N, C-alpha and C positions, 0 to 999 in steps of 0.2 A: 428526628431531623425533618427537617419542613420537607412537606412535597413540591414536587417538582411543578415547574410552571403546567409543563403537559396536564399535568393531574390536577392541576388548578382547573385551568381552561378546561376539562374535563367535566369534573365537578360542577365547574358554573353550566355547562350546556344541560347537564341532568338534572338541576335542580330549578324547582318554578319557579316561573315566573313572577306568577302571582301567588300569592296565600292570600289562606281564606281564614276568617273567624266567624264564625256562625252566631249571629244574632237570632235566628227563625227557624225552625227547624221543624214545622208540620205535621199529621198524620198522612201517610201517604201509600198504597198498596204499590208493590214492584214493579221497575218499568218495562212494560211492552212493548211488541214490535207488529205497527201496521201493516207492512211488510209494502206487497204489490198491490197495495188499495188506496184510494182515493181518502180515504175515511179517519185522519186524525180528529176531525171536528168529535167524531163521535169515541176517539181512545182518551182525547183531551179532554170531554166535561162530565165523562163515564169516572177518569179519574177524578178529575173533581166534586164530582157527586157520591165518590168514596170516601172520600176526605169528610166530607159533609157527612156523611152517616157517621163516620166516625169521630165525628165533631158533635153531634146531635145525639145519636142513643148508643154510642161508646162500640158498636158492631164494628170492624173490619172487613168487611166482604167486599172478595173477587166478584166484580157487577160484567153484565154481558155488553160489550161495547157491539157485537153487532144484532142484538134484536133491535136497539136505536135507527140502525143502517136495515137494517127488514124494514122496520115500521114507517121510517120515512121515505124511502124507494116509491115506493107508489103515489105517495103525495106531491114526490115531484115528478113525476110523471100525469098526474091530473094536472098539477099548476100549468106544465107543459104543452098538453095538447088543450087545454081550457084557452091558451094564448094561439091557439092552430099552427102550432108549432116557430113559434117568435118567440120562443122565451129559451132562458139556456136551462139546460140537461147535463147533466156531470154527477161526476159522485160525491161532488164537492156541497159542503153543508156546512151550519155553523152554531154555536153553542146552544141557542134556541131553540133549535130543531131538536137537540136531546132532551131539552127541557119540554117538551112540544110530548115530545115521544113515552115519556117519563109520565106527565100527566094524559095523554091518551090511550096509552096502553098498561105502564107500569114499569116498573123496574123486574130485571132475573141475575139471578147470581150467574157466573160465566159457564158453570157446568150443564145448567138447564137448557142453555142454547148459546150453543157455541159459535154455529158459523161455519161450521166444517165438515168435509165429510169424512166418514169414517177412516182412521189411519193417517188422516192427512194432518200438517204438525204448522203449516203456516198458510197464511192467506195470498190468496192471487184472484185478484179480480176482474184483468185483463177482458176474460170472454165475458163474464158475466155484464161486463159494464160494455162492450161491444153490442153483445145482442140485443141488452134493453134498449143502450140507443136505437139502433136500426130497426125494432118493434116500435117504438114510441114514433121516431120517424115515420116507417112506413103509415101508423096509424093515422099521422098527423095530415097525410098527403092525399087520404079520403074523401070524398066529397059529403059521403054520410057516413057517422061516425060508429062501429057496429058497437052495441050492448055489450057485448064480450069482450071490451078493452079491458076491463077492471081484472077478469079471472086470468086475460090470458097477461098482465105484467104480473100477479101474484102467481102467478104458474112459473113463470121465470123465475121469480125469485123463491120460489118454494124450491123448488129445483137445485140451483146455487146455494141458497144460504141455508131452504130448509124453514119447515111452517112454523109461528110461534106460540110458544105452549102458551096454554089457557090455564095448567097446574102447574103445582112443581112439589116436591119434598125439600125440607130446610131443617134441619137438628129434627126431625123427628115430629115436624107439624105441615101441615097440609095448607100452602100458600097459593093465590093468584098474584098474576102480577101488580095486581092494586093493591093489593094487602099487603107484597110485602113492601113495597114504595112506600107505605102509610107504616110499617113495623120500621122503617128503617128512620122514619121522622121526615121524608122528603118533600116538601109543597112547591112543585114546581112555582106556583106564583110568586113565592116570596125571594124571589133572583131576582136581578135588574143588572142589564147592560150598561157600559158606560163607551164613550167614542169623547174624540176632540179635532173637530173641524171646524174653520168658520165661513163655510159656507151655507153654513145653519147657525142661528142664533145659540150660546151658549145658555142654558136653562132649561130649555126645551127638548122634545122627544121627538124623534125621526125616523123613516124609513131609512138604513144606512146605504146607501146606494154602491155595493160590490156585487157580484155576479153571481154567488155563492146565497145570498140571500134571496131565496125561490120564495122563501113561508114572507115574506116581508116585514119581519122582525124588528121593533123598534127599538132604538137606542137612545138613550140621554147623555147630550151635548155637554161638557168641563172642560175647562181649558186642562191643556195637558199636564201646568205646575199640579193642578186639582186633584185631576185624572192619580197625576201619580203620589198622590198624598194620600189616598184614600186606598191603593192598590199597598201603600208599605202599611201605613197601619194597620189597616186589617189584618197582614201576614201578623205586626207587632199581636196583636191582640186576639191572632187563631182562628182564624179565617182563610184558607186557600182561596186561588183566586184561577179561572180560566183566563187564557190569554189569546188574542188573535192577533196574530204581527205578519210584515213580509221580513222574507229570510230570506232571500237572493243575494243582499249584500255579501261582502267578500267575507266582511268581520264579523257572518252569521261562521261559524264554524265548528259545528258537533265534535270533526275531527279532536278539535283541541281542546273542545268542553268548555265555551264561550263565547260572545255575543260580543264585539267593541264595536266602535262610532267613531273609527280615526280622524282625527283631525285632519286638513291640509298637509300634506307632504308627507303624515303619517304610517301612512298606508300599507308602504312596503318594509316596514319592520313592525306589523303585526305578529306578535306569536311567536318574536325571534328576542323582542326586547318590552319594557313598561311602555308606552304610549301617550301620549297627547291624546284626547279625543273632541272632537268636535263640541263647537257649542249650539246646542240648537232651539229654536226657537218657534212659534205657535207658525211663524210663516212660514217657515223652511219645513215644517212638516207637512203645511198643507200645501206648498210648492210638488212636493216630492208623490203626494196624493192626485193632483191635480196634474201630473206630467206622466203618472203611471210608472212612477219607480217606487211606490210603494203603494203595493197589491194585499188582499187578502191569501196569501200564499198559504199560509200553514196555523194550524192551532195548537197550544198547547198547555200546559199546567204550573204555575208558578205556587211551587210549594215548603219556601223558605226565603229568606235572609241573608246577603254575609257581606264581610267588609275588606275590603284587600290589605295589605300593608301599608298602604301608602292612605288608608282612612276613607276610600272611593266604594261606596255599595254598589252592591248588584242583586238584582233578583234573580231567583236560584230553581231553576226549572226542570219540570220533569218533561222528557219528550218521548215521541213514541218510533223512535228507531233502532228499537233493542239499545243492548248495555254497553255496547262497544269502543266508548268511549273514554279518558282519564275520569272519570268522575259516574261511571255504571250506568252511563245514559243519559246524567241529568248537565245542565251544564248553566253556568251564570251568565246573568245579563246587564251586562251595565249598566245606568239610569241614562246614558246619551243614546244608546241604541234604543232602548227603550219608550225614551221620549221621541226620536225617534221614526220609529219604525212598528209603533202601534196601532194596530185598526181600534180595538176595541178590547176590554176587558169582563166579565160577567162576574159575579158575587153576589152570596145573601145581603137584602136589603139590609139587614140589622148591621153590616159591616161600613155600610155608609155614615152611620152615627157615629163613626170612628175616627173618620178621616175628612168629612167635608159634609157638607148640608147639600138639598136639594133649592137649588134657587129657582 
């Protein structure tokens, strides 16, 4: 007996709109949840370094996200005070700040520094962020800054996150953060960040003008088609990619596990049917950056590449918002969305040889 029209309609509703074929699926640790913190930069880049360690050394290790946070917050406070309070101060940072922490401090496994008090299982930095912000603001308002400010900032960070370990045991051996980093084969100097904006010349490096770039990290500027090609080829060659992007668009849906850039008139159809996506140009993405509809909202980790039933390709990202979506916390990012809303990517410099050339 043929199924009823009602049954056919129900089956159609339950069937996924998009079906994906895997083109690349690279080693990554489990999806984490940053919970109530502004530390996506550490979760994404730590995940990226975990995949790099697996690629280089063959070891799959769950690294501490909060070690980079604990190392970085006093540096943010110092920059804020050096600018007499006329500088952004908050929990946000960027990929290169995790690399700076790896260079200046090292890397430690998650168990060696969780950033949680005994019995805690979820991160909540609301009070930490408020206390730190109030403290550095008060310090900046003093006519003469006390020599004790560093101890005060460290004391706050130690109280809420803990003291960074100077050594730990791993697989029966004693490591320092530096020796563990070296054991995993991570050399922070071997990573490059790429961006794509026309207010600077292509082929040159510049300090990207976004609020969270407190440490004035340098980015190599490439046309968006070249940047996309570099990222795609890197994945096909076994390199994962850290991704900084705007996620404020309605087309970015963690709930649906996708990010789409609808063409005009298609927005209402998103996640109801397969849609036509916008044609993204260098000029259109620059317009978004100039009018502040494209900002550095969120950092994620690109761990794969997929193709839908119509032959369109998607980057597969590992987010840090837990595993509560259809793909266990991962999302499929359309090429149109990537081209429109990418702020920057970070990858190993050797991956540059696979998809593009320095100019």
